[in-house]
C-alpha positions in Angstrom: -72.2 -305.9 291.0 -71.4 -309.2 289.2 -75.4 -309.0 287.2 -73.9 -305.0 285.7 -70.8 -306.1 284.8 -72.8 -309.5 282.9 -74.5 -306.3 281.1 -72.0 -304.7 280.7 -69.9 -307.5 279.0 -72.7 -307.8 276.5 -72.8 -305.3 275.8 -69.3 -304.3 274.9 -69.3 -307.5 273.2 -72.6 -306.8 271.0 -70.7 -303.4 270.5 -67.8 -305.6 269.0 -69.8 -307.5 266.3 -71.6 -304.2 265.2 -68.5 -303.3 263.2 -69.2 -299.8 264.6 -67.0 -297.6 266.0 -67.6 -297.1 269.9 -69.2 -293.6 269.5 -71.8 -294.8 267.1 -71.9 -297.7 269.4 -73.2 -295.2 272.0 -75.4 -293.1 270.1 -76.7 -295.9 268.8 -77.6 -297.4 272.3 -78.1 -294.1 274.1 -75.1 -294.6 276.5 -72.7 -292.3 277.4 -69.6 -293.2 276.7 -68.1 -291.9 279.8 -69.9 -294.5 280.6 -69.1 -297.5 277.7 -65.3 -296.5 278.3 -65.2 -296.9 282.2 -66.9 -300.6 281.9 -64.2 -300.7 279.2 -61.1 -300.2 280.8 -62.8 -302.0 284.5 -63.7 -304.8 282.3 -60.3 -305.8 280.1 -58.1 -305.4 283.0 -60.2 -308.7 284.9 -59.7 -312.1 284.2 -61.4 -315.1 284.2 -62.5 -314.7 288.3 -63.0 -311.1 287.5 -60.8 -309.4 289.6 -58.5 -307.0 288.5 -55.0 -308.6 286.9 -53.6 -305.3 286.5 -50.1 -304.4 288.2 -49.1 -308.7 287.8 -46.1 -310.3 286.4 -47.1 -312.0 283.7 -44.8 -314.7 282.0 -42.5 -311.8 280.9 -42.2 -310.1 283.9 -42.6 -306.6 282.9 -46.4 -307.1 283.9 -47.8 -306.4 279.7 -50.1 -309.1 277.9 -50.1 -309.5 274.9 -52.1 -311.0 272.8 -51.8 -312.5 269.5 -53.9 -311.7 267.2 -54.5 -313.5 263.9 -55.8 -311.4 261.0 -58.3 -311.9 258.6 -59.3 -309.8 255.8 -59.9 -306.2 256.4 -63.0 -303.7 255.9 -63.8 -300.6 254.1 -63.9 -298.5 257.3 -62.6 -300.8 259.9 -60.6 -300.2 262.3 -58.5 -302.0 265.0 -57.4 -300.6 268.4 -54.7 -301.2 270.8 -55.3 -300.6 274.5 -51.3 -299.5 276.3 -50.4 -298.7 278.7 -52.4 -295.9 281.0 -56.4 -296.4 279.2 -54.7 -294.7 276.3 -56.2 -296.0 272.7 -54.4 -296.3 269.3 -56.1 -296.6 266.9 -55.4 -298.0 263.9 -57.0 -298.4 260.3 -57.9 -301.8 258.9 -55.5 -302.2 256.3 -52.0 -301.3 259.2 -48.4 -301.9 258.5 -47.6 -304.8 261.4 -43.6 -303.1 261.6 -45.0 -298.9 262.2 -47.5 -300.4 264.6 -45.5 -302.1 266.3 -42.4 -298.9 266.6 -45.7 -296.8 267.1 -46.1 -298.7 270.1 -43.0 -298.5 271.3 -42.3 -295.2 271.1 -45.6 -294.8 272.7 -44.2 -296.8 275.8 -41.2 -295.1 276.0 -42.6 -291.2 276.3 -44.1 -292.9 279.8 
């Protein structure tokens, strides 16, 4: 299993660097999207030791992990993805309004 996880970490990294949407990357590489997303969800919840960190409380005590994102220059057609609870994804254009996104995430999280 460790070899598969290593392989999929590499694939996910290549997708991120490709500049393609995940769907386009999967089509180009002949990867079934369902498999890609399964591994992405599995590995996004894994810590350095490969064990799941989901459900563990963070310093904020809420169980959510926030990561600071420093934005550079937006490229045409660039899309960002925000993974929220329940495995839901919010896709945003490169020129999104951070305040609007904060309100959107809060609304999505409170609906559950």
